[in-house]
C-alpha positions as a LaTeX table, in Angstrom:
\begin{tabular}{lrrr}
\hline
Residue & $x$ (\AA) & $y$ (\AA) & $z$ (\AA) \\
\hline
Met1 & 16.63 & 169.65 & 23.97 \\
Ser2 & 18.97 & 167.76 & 26.81 \\
Leu3 & 17.67 & 164.25 & 27.35 \\
Pro4 & 15.57 & 163.03 & 30.20 \\
Gly5 & 17.31 & 161.61 & 33.16 \\
Leu6 & 17.50 & 158.01 & 33.64 \\
Tyr7 & 14.64 & 157.67 & 35.52 \\
Asp8 & 12.40 & 159.36 & 33.61 \\
Arg9 & 13.26 & 157.99 & 30.55 \\
Val10 & 12.50 & 154.46 & 31.86 \\
Gln11 & 9.23 & 156.00 & 32.97 \\
Glu12 & 8.50 & 157.23 & 29.44 \\
Ala13 & 8.92 & 153.37 & 28.19 \\
Val14 & 6.75 & 152.30 & 30.77 \\
Ala15 & 3.86 & 154.10 & 29.90 \\
Ala16 & 4.20 & 153.59 & 26.42 \\
Ile17 & 4.48 & 149.82 & 27.15 \\
Lys18 & 1.08 & 149.71 & 29.38 \\
Pro19 & $-1.46$ & 150.54 & 27.20 \\
Gly20 & $-0.38$ & 147.37 & 25.24 \\
Ala21 & $-0.06$ & 145.19 & 28.29 \\
Ser22 & $-2.79$ & 143.41 & 31.06 \\
Ser23 & $-3.68$ & 145.42 & 33.72 \\
Glu24 & $-2.07$ & 142.98 & 35.77 \\
Ala25 & 1.50 & 143.38 & 35.91 \\
Pro26 & 3.89 & 140.99 & 34.68 \\
Gln27 & 5.27 & 138.94 & 37.56 \\
Ile28 & 9.05 & 137.44 & 35.24 \\
Gly29 & 11.02 & 139.22 & 32.56 \\
Leu30 & 12.92 & 137.11 & 30.12 \\
Ile31 & 15.64 & 137.90 & 28.38 \\
Leu32 & 16.20 & 135.73 & 25.41 \\
Gly33 & 19.31 & 135.66 & 23.81 \\
Ser34 & 21.00 & 134.91 & 20.25 \\
Gly35 & 18.75 & 131.96 & 18.70 \\
Leu36 & 16.40 & 131.21 & 21.47 \\
Gly37 & 13.54 & 134.23 & 21.35 \\
Gly38 & 11.33 & 131.62 & 20.07 \\
Phe39 & 10.17 & 131.05 & 23.33 \\
Ala40 & 8.29 & 134.24 & 23.32 \\
Asp41 & 6.23 & 132.70 & 20.61 \\
Lys42 & 4.57 & 130.52 & 23.12 \\
Leu43 & 3.23 & 132.91 & 25.34 \\
Glu44 & $-0.50$ & 133.21 & 25.88 \\
Asp45 & $-2.41$ & 136.09 & 24.78 \\
Ala46 & $-0.11$ & 137.35 & 23.65 \\
Lys47 & 0.69 & 141.15 & 22.26 \\
Ala48 & 4.31 & 142.37 & 20.68 \\
Ile49 & 5.68 & 145.73 & 20.57 \\
Ser50 & 8.25 & 147.03 & 18.41 \\
Tyr51 & 11.16 & 147.90 & 20.16 \\
Gly52 & 11.36 & 150.53 & 17.62 \\
Asp53 & 8.04 & 152.04 & 18.84 \\
Ile54 & 8.92 & 152.15 & 22.91 \\
Pro55 & 10.36 & 155.41 & 23.35 \\
His56 & 14.34 & 155.28 & 24.19 \\
Phe57 & 14.76 & 151.37 & 23.80 \\
Pro58 & 17.79 & 150.55 & 22.10 \\
His59 & 17.32 & 147.60 & 19.13 \\
Ser60 & 19.69 & 145.16 & 17.55 \\
His61 & 20.82 & 144.03 & 14.34 \\
Val62 & 22.03 & 141.18 & 15.03 \\
Val63 & 20.95 & 138.15 & 13.29 \\
Gly64 & 19.23 & 136.28 & 15.74 \\
His65 & 17.17 & 139.18 & 17.76 \\
Ala66 & 14.18 & 139.56 & 16.39 \\
Gly67 & 13.97 & 143.11 & 18.43 \\
Lys68 & 10.27 & 142.70 & 20.04 \\
Leu69 & 8.95 & 143.04 & 23.55 \\
Val70 & 6.57 & 140.20 & 23.53 \\
Leu71 & 3.62 & 140.17 & 26.79 \\
Gly72 & 1.46 & 137.13 & 27.69 \\
Thr73 & 1.66 & 134.19 & 30.02 \\
Arg74 & 3.17 & 131.22 & 30.39 \\
Lys75 & 2.42 & 128.47 & 33.36 \\
Gly76 & 0.40 & 130.51 & 34.84 \\
Ala77 & 2.63 & 133.42 & 35.16 \\
Arg78 & 2.49 & 136.75 & 33.73 \\
Cys79 & 5.60 & 136.84 & 31.21 \\
Val80 & 6.82 & 139.93 & 29.57 \\
Ala81 & 9.83 & 138.80 & 27.00 \\
Met82 & 12.67 & 140.19 & 25.44 \\
Gln83 & 13.32 & 138.66 & 21.37 \\
Gly84 & 16.73 & 139.82 & 21.76 \\
Arg85 & 18.89 & 142.74 & 22.96 \\
Val86 & 21.41 & 144.83 & 22.29 \\
His87 & 25.52 & 144.28 & 22.90 \\
Met88 & 28.12 & 146.87 & 23.80 \\
Tyr89 & 29.88 & 145.74 & 20.83 \\
Glu90 & 27.28 & 147.86 & 18.31 \\
Gly91 & 28.49 & 150.93 & 19.68 \\
His92 & 26.31 & 150.94 & 22.62 \\
Asp93 & 27.69 & 152.06 & 26.45 \\
Ala94 & 26.80 & 149.44 & 29.19 \\
Ala95 & 24.02 & 151.59 & 30.60 \\
Thr96 & 22.27 & 151.60 & 27.62 \\
Val97 & 22.42 & 147.60 & 26.66 \\
Ala98 & 20.98 & 147.38 & 30.60 \\
Phe99 & 18.29 & 149.98 & 29.99 \\
Pro100 & 15.36 & 147.20 & 28.81 \\
Ala101 & 16.16 & 145.05 & 31.69 \\
Arg102 & 15.14 & 148.32 & 33.86 \\
Val103 & 11.89 & 148.49 & 31.80 \\
Leu104 & 11.04 & 144.94 & 32.89 \\
Ile105 & 11.86 & 145.48 & 36.07 \\
Ala106 & 9.96 & 148.72 & 36.50 \\
Leu107 & 6.83 & 147.19 & 34.59 \\
Gly108 & 6.58 & 144.95 & 37.62 \\
Ala109 & 8.97 & 142.08 & 36.59 \\
Lys110 & 10.72 & 140.77 & 40.04 \\
Ile111 & 12.53 & 138.02 & 38.53 \\
Leu112 & 14.51 & 137.96 & 35.40 \\
Ile113 & 15.13 & 134.96 & 33.86 \\
Val114 & 18.73 & 136.30 & 31.48 \\
Thr115 & 19.45 & 133.73 & 28.72 \\
Asn116 & 22.20 & 133.48 & 26.25 \\
Ala117 & 24.70 & 131.80 & 23.81 \\
Ala118 & 28.09 & 131.10 & 25.06 \\
Gly119 & 31.37 & 129.99 & 23.96 \\
Gly120 & 32.03 & 126.59 & 26.52 \\
Leu121 & 35.28 & 127.23 & 28.37 \\
Glu122 & 35.26 & 123.19 & 29.26 \\
Ala123 & 35.86 & 120.52 & 26.95 \\
Ser124 & 34.07 & 117.52 & 28.40 \\
Trp125 & 30.60 & 119.91 & 27.60 \\
Pro126 & 29.50 & 119.33 & 24.04 \\
Pro127 & 28.22 & 122.07 & 22.26 \\
Gly128 & 24.42 & 122.68 & 23.07 \\
Thr129 & 24.99 & 122.15 & 26.49 \\
Leu130 & 23.08 & 124.19 & 29.01 \\
Met131 & 24.54 & 126.18 & 31.70 \\
Leu132 & 22.93 & 127.89 & 35.10 \\
Ile133 & 25.02 & 130.96 & 35.76 \\
Arg134 & 26.33 & 130.48 & 38.94 \\
Asp135 & 28.68 & 133.48 & 39.20 \\
His136 & 30.07 & 136.17 & 36.67 \\
Ile137 & 33.28 & 137.64 & 35.90 \\
Asp138 & 33.10 & 141.19 & 34.22 \\
Leu139 & 35.88 & 142.12 & 31.51 \\
Leu140 & 33.62 & 144.43 & 29.78 \\
Arg141 & 35.44 & 148.01 & 30.21 \\
Asp142 & 32.29 & 149.82 & 30.86 \\
His143 & 29.40 & 149.56 & 33.70 \\
Ala144 & 25.89 & 149.70 & 33.16 \\
Leu145 & 25.96 & 151.93 & 36.65 \\
Arg146 & 28.62 & 153.86 & 35.96 \\
Gly147 & 27.66 & 157.88 & 35.89 \\
Pro148 & 25.59 & 159.74 & 38.39 \\
Asn149 & 22.64 & 157.56 & 40.65 \\
Asp150 & 19.48 & 157.98 & 40.72 \\
Asp151 & 18.25 & 156.98 & 44.74 \\
Arg152 & 14.67 & 156.13 & 43.17 \\
Leu153 & 16.33 & 153.52 & 41.21 \\
Gly154 & 18.50 & 151.88 & 43.66 \\
Thr155 & 21.57 & 151.95 & 45.72 \\
Arg156 & 25.16 & 153.94 & 44.79 \\
Phe157 & 26.85 & 150.46 & 46.01 \\
Pro158 & 24.72 & 147.24 & 45.32 \\
Asp159 & 25.88 & 144.08 & 46.79 \\
Leu160 & 26.31 & 141.29 & 44.07 \\
Thr161 & 26.71 & 138.76 & 46.38 \\
Arg162 & 23.49 & 137.11 & 45.47 \\
Ala163 & 23.54 & 138.30 & 41.58 \\
Tyr164 & 21.94 & 134.91 & 40.44 \\
Ala165 & 19.69 & 134.06 & 43.47 \\
Pro166 & 20.82 & 131.10 & 45.24 \\
Glu167 & 17.40 & 130.25 & 45.92 \\
Leu168 & 16.38 & 130.60 & 42.34 \\
Arg169 & 19.21 & 128.29 & 41.08 \\
Glu170 & 18.28 & 125.45 & 43.34 \\
Leu171 & 14.82 & 125.97 & 42.21 \\
Ala172 & 16.02 & 125.50 & 38.51 \\
Lys173 & 18.16 & 122.83 & 39.66 \\
Ala174 & 15.38 & 120.72 & 40.76 \\
Ala175 & 13.01 & 121.52 & 38.10 \\
Ala176 & 15.62 & 120.68 & 34.95 \\
Ala177 & 16.10 & 117.15 & 37.02 \\
Thr178 & 12.26 & 116.15 & 37.36 \\
Ala179 & 12.08 & 117.16 & 33.57 \\
Lys180 & 14.81 & 115.19 & 32.89 \\
Ile181 & 17.12 & 118.09 & 31.74 \\
Thr182 & 20.83 & 117.95 & 31.51 \\
Leu183 & 21.55 & 121.38 & 33.64 \\
Gln184 & 25.35 & 122.43 & 34.14 \\
Glu185 & 26.24 & 125.36 & 36.97 \\
Gly186 & 29.25 & 127.48 & 35.84 \\
Val187 & 30.92 & 130.81 & 35.76 \\
Tyr188 & 29.97 & 132.56 & 32.89 \\
Val189 & 32.61 & 135.84 & 32.04 \\
Ala190 & 31.58 & 138.75 & 29.63 \\
Met191 & 34.16 & 140.24 & 26.53 \\
Pro192 & 33.59 & 143.21 & 24.93 \\
Gly193 & 33.67 & 141.44 & 21.58 \\
Pro194 & 32.90 & 141.80 & 18.34 \\
Thr195 & 35.93 & 138.80 & 18.26 \\
Tyr196 & 36.05 & 136.16 & 19.73 \\
Glu197 & 38.57 & 134.96 & 22.37 \\
Thr198 & 41.88 & 134.56 & 21.01 \\
Pro199 & 43.32 & 130.63 & 21.90 \\
Ala200 & 45.27 & 132.33 & 24.65 \\
Glu201 & 42.61 & 134.55 & 26.25 \\
Val202 & 40.68 & 131.42 & 26.42 \\
Lys203 & 43.39 & 129.68 & 28.17 \\
Met204 & 43.36 & 132.74 & 30.41 \\
Leu205 & 39.86 & 133.01 & 31.41 \\
Arg206 & 39.94 & 129.29 & 32.37 \\
Ile207 & 42.45 & 130.29 & 35.03 \\
Leu208 & 40.21 & 132.93 & 36.30 \\
Gly209 & 37.73 & 130.15 & 36.98 \\
Ala210 & 35.22 & 130.65 & 33.68 \\
Asp211 & 33.09 & 127.68 & 32.61 \\
Ala212 & 31.48 & 129.87 & 29.58 \\
Thr213 & 32.23 & 133.05 & 27.72 \\
Gly214 & 29.87 & 135.72 & 25.63 \\
Met215 & 29.40 & 139.31 & 25.34 \\
Ser216 & 26.41 & 139.69 & 26.95 \\
Thr217 & 23.97 & 138.97 & 30.58 \\
Val218 & 26.46 & 141.09 & 32.88 \\
Pro219 & 24.86 & 144.54 & 32.20 \\
Glu220 & 21.49 & 143.49 & 32.39 \\
Val221 & 22.70 & 141.51 & 36.01 \\
Asp222 & 24.17 & 144.65 & 37.33 \\
Val223 & 21.03 & 146.71 & 37.33 \\
Ala224 & 18.81 & 143.64 & 38.26 \\
Ala225 & 20.80 & 143.84 & 41.12 \\
His226 & 20.70 & 147.57 & 41.87 \\
Met227 & 16.81 & 147.41 & 41.21 \\
Gly228 & 16.42 & 144.69 & 44.11 \\
Ala229 & 15.06 & 142.19 & 41.49 \\
Arg230 & 16.40 & 138.37 & 41.58 \\
Val231 & 17.74 & 136.65 & 38.27 \\
Ile232 & 18.17 & 133.35 & 36.87 \\
Gly233 & 20.60 & 133.15 & 34.07 \\
Ile234 & 21.15 & 130.22 & 31.34 \\
Ser235 & 23.56 & 129.91 & 28.87 \\
Cys236 & 23.31 & 128.04 & 25.68 \\
Ile237 & 27.24 & 126.91 & 25.24 \\
Thr238 & 26.99 & 126.96 & 21.68 \\
Asn239 & 30.60 & 126.08 & 20.61 \\
His240 & 33.99 & 125.59 & 22.05 \\
Ala241 & 35.84 & 128.37 & 22.44 \\
Ala242 & 38.62 & 128.91 & 20.37 \\
Gly243 & 41.75 & 126.84 & 20.62 \\
Ile244 & 40.05 & 123.95 & 22.56 \\
Thr245 & 39.21 & 122.32 & 19.66 \\
Gly246 & 40.87 & 123.75 & 16.72 \\
Lys247 & 38.34 & 124.85 & 14.13 \\
Ala248 & 37.51 & 127.91 & 13.74 \\
Leu249 & 34.63 & 130.13 & 14.64 \\
Ser250 & 31.46 & 131.28 & 13.25 \\
His251 & 28.11 & 133.09 & 14.62 \\
Asp252 & 26.14 & 131.08 & 11.96 \\
Glu253 & 27.27 & 127.64 & 14.31 \\
Val254 & 25.75 & 130.14 & 17.14 \\
Thr255 & 22.47 & 130.45 & 15.89 \\
Glu256 & 22.38 & 126.69 & 14.20 \\
Thr257 & 22.96 & 125.04 & 17.89 \\
Ala258 & 20.32 & 127.38 & 19.80 \\
Thr259 & 18.32 & 126.49 & 16.57 \\
Arg260 & 19.09 & 122.68 & 17.45 \\
Val261 & 18.82 & 122.88 & 21.30 \\
Arg262 & 16.08 & 125.12 & 21.13 \\
Ser263 & 12.77 & 122.37 & 22.15 \\
Thr264 & 15.33 & 121.56 & 25.40 \\
Phe265 & 15.91 & 124.99 & 26.20 \\
Glu266 & 12.14 & 125.83 & 25.78 \\
Ala267 & 11.06 & 122.85 & 27.89 \\
Leu268 & 13.91 & 124.05 & 30.71 \\
Leu269 & 12.37 & 127.37 & 30.72 \\
Asp270 & 8.81 & 125.99 & 31.09 \\
Ala271 & 9.88 & 123.94 & 33.96 \\
Ile272 & 11.48 & 126.87 & 35.36 \\
Ile273 & 8.63 & 128.87 & 35.33 \\
Gly274 & 5.97 & 126.24 & 36.55 \\
Ser275 & 8.46 & 125.79 & 39.40 \\
Leu276 & 8.32 & 129.86 & 39.94 \\
Val277 & 4.02 & 129.25 & 40.34 \\
Ala278 & 3.89 & 126.28 & 42.30 \\
Asn279 & 6.50 & 127.35 & 44.65 \\
Lys280 & 5.04 & 130.69 & 45.16 \\
Glu281 & 7.93 & 132.88 & 43.93 \\
Val282 & 6.07 & 134.80 & 41.76 \\
Ala283 & 3.28 & 137.03 & 43.41 \\
\hline
\end{tabular}
């Protein structure tokens, strides 16, 4: 039997989630990257669903990705949070990687806060720096929208000029300043992985204008633009990229740094969500 079309798969996933959700749709979707999933545990009146219990939902086997969808409230906003994501380097195509983001939007979340752990390309930013994503460069070699387009999900050729909503970026910067949290801003570049970049590639990426590099985020942002949702992107700079310090890189360093700055990262998310509510950006 052939697999249902993309639109139908999204609806089947939504139907499986709704019995465990409140009667009101979530307003904000959170995609929490490596070592950052603990924020979902702070949601109030929370209900958790294993990715394995959601039809067509991919689940990760990478350390730091719990593989649970958590629905609850935070700072007066109804939220649905992903504790971990899948990546293309695990063998998935970009459309599969982006599928959960489509489900969050179909559930009702019109704002996505997408986070990741990333390597820093700016030598002056120490590990633990938080970076608001202003724009991205896609070097993943696959695209989440490749293939037939279903107009029920979005237009064939989405515009990415405002992929990271400018008005929400300004709100995030103001919220960080009020909370006395240092928040840098820059360009994120997505690389296929699973190897870290070579020193030569890091030099190339700096020439291209990137400030941080990782192996995720772009597919989710592409489908958000496709479906008309607004995005706030945040990178946790967990290490300097290859060649900047001369030290070898490891995933242990990524998770250790993400854990070390978790309280600051969570405070930033709280400040942003509270500001979204106060400024009536969620309805």
